[in-house]
C-alpha positions, 0 to 999 in steps of 0.5 A: 172349687179349685185351690189356688197356688200360694203366691202365683201370678193372681195372689190377692186377685180373685177376679178376671176384671181384678187380673185385668186391672192390675196387669194392665193399668198397675203392674208396670207403674214406677214407684214414688216412696213418699215415705220412708226411713232407708239410710240416705248413707247407704244410698249414697255409698251404693252399699253391698250388704254382707249377707241375707241377714244384714239386708234383711233383719237388720231394724226390722222391728215387725220381724223382731216383735213376731220373733219375741212372741214366739219365745225366741231369745233375744240374743238370735233377735238384736244380740250377738248371735251370729248372723245365719243364726238370727237368720235360722230363727227367723226361718223357724218363725215364718211359719208360725206367722201366717194370717200375719202380713209377714208371711206374705212380705216375706215370701215376697220379697224372697221371690221378687228379689231373688227369684226363691219360690221356696217357702221359708222354714227350718228345713229349707233355711240353710238353703235360702241362706246361700242361695240369696248370700250368693246373689248379695255378693254380685254388683247386681245386688248393691243399693242402687241397683235394686231400687233401680230393678224395683223400678223406684222413681223418688224416695223421701229419707226422714231426716232431722233438722241438724242432718247436714244431708252430705249424703243426699248432695252425693246422690245428687252429685254421683248423677243416680238415676232415682231422685232421693230427697230428705224430708224434714223431720223436727219432732226433737224440737217439740219433746220440751218435756224431755228436760236435759235431752230436750237442751241437748239437742237444741244445743246440736240444732244451734251448731246446725243453724250455726247461732244460739238458742236462748229464746223463741225468736232464736229458736224460730230462726234456726227452724227456718234456716234448717228448713232453707237449707233443707230446701236448697237440698230438694226438700219439699216434705215434712213429716211428724209423729205425734201422739195427738195433734197440739191445738192449746191457745197460745201466744208467742210471749207466754210461749217464750217464757215456757222456752226459757224455763225449760232452758233455765232447767225449770219444771213445766206443768202440762199445760206449759208443755202443750202451749209451746208444742201448740205454738211451736206446731203452728210456725212449723206449719206456717213454714211448710205453706211459705215454702210450697211443701207438703206435710205429714202427720203421723198420728196415734202411736203409744210409743216404747210401752216396756221401759225395762225394753227401751232402757236395754235397747233404745226406741224404735225396737218393736215396743211401740203399740196402737194409742187411743187418743182422742184425735178429731177436736184439736186437729180441726181447730189445729187445720183451721187456725192455719186455713183461717189465715191461709196457711194451710199447707197441702196435708197428709194425716194417717192414723194408726187406731182403725176408730179414727178412719171415719175421723180423718176422712171426713176430717180431711173435706173440711180444709178441701177448698178447691185449690188442688186435687186433693189438697187433704189427704187421707193418708194409707194404712200406716204401720199396723194398720198397712196389712190386707185388712186395713188397707182394705178398711182406710180405702173402703172409707176413704171412698165411702166419705171422700174421693178415692180417686183423689188419692195418693197411694201407698208408700213403704214407710220402711227401713229394708230396702227390700220392703218395695214389693209392699207397693205390688201388695198395695195394687193387688189389693185396691184392684181386686176392691174395683174388680169386685165391685165390678163384677157385683154390678156396683161399677161399670165394667169401663175398664178404661176408665176404671183402669185410668183411676187405679193408675192415678192412684197407684203413681199419677195423683202423687207425681201431680201432688208432689212438688218433685219435679 
């Protein structure tokens, strides 16, 4: 048996049928990146990055986490070392990431964006640094040109309700061919247990909504007003990052009392916090339904585990992990509470704990009511699961317990403009799954039909699902 070359054109494609599916039905399709953390201001200004480090390593907590594991000092990660020194330390790290998806992503990104076939390591660091920086200095490597070259059609950023969305407005007014739309992320409005930080946030929300928040009604009014504002700016998606779903029994009167206690700087019990979160989340989701938005729930992240490093660097810096909360009962109760009043919007559910794959894959079937194709979605492998093994498990579970043919496919969930090869990565894995089944005789060799299913998953299902056009 011959040894295949690393990252050749058949990368991840194990059979002739998989290759046929990918090259004929998946590779050339546009990208709908319906959830990411790209900066709308950097798109609006059509940013020209200074070098490969600022473009590639800033904000990438996946890479930071790997470097720390290898014993690299924080000065070369988020600290005061020069950009070239930081790149050199990342290059030194890369060979040690073998069998981690970072090894694949790193070389895919170098090859697809910069045509660099060289393996990145300590010996090649200087060459790659100089070669990529020469390209980055050209107009073809400004942000908008990069996005266009990667065949991106839609980008949905992640935006707080208090954001003024002026960058989205500028992008639209400038006539950029790619739709760059906001997504409503009101997580901070739920963080009533954080005391001073919560009250400070409500003051900012009051300013954005142009009225004081003094009770639950005025909070709801402020959130509704911001939803309307986001809708006017093209928003058709919301997103929530939750440890678990909140589905406590509440009344508006009780939730109002809890909020007023928080505003009065009085202590709250855990039951109070759960009641408030359940009430506000229900109100928000009813609002999404009224506006024909799609709601997304990212469930199960245990964030900021290192108190020391959070204090030093802040959140979202690489100290998060998988959590193990029970998900099924509260999720069912919450979705049913909306559904029984016909207020359940299109919903995408993502799990971070792979033990919850079957829970979510079966949960979505409980609330698919025939009103639309794949109304409730089991979302693609997220965060620690957006790698080959995690994607395959998610798609196999969805296939076994639902209809993968209705799946809306991949997203980047990234802060980097160089992350779009993750869609290629996903498409190759998807085509390999179908191709292997065909080669084993588990599916018929109907390339036209299965090619259509592949194309639907990669692009057409998402285009039909989201209300972007």
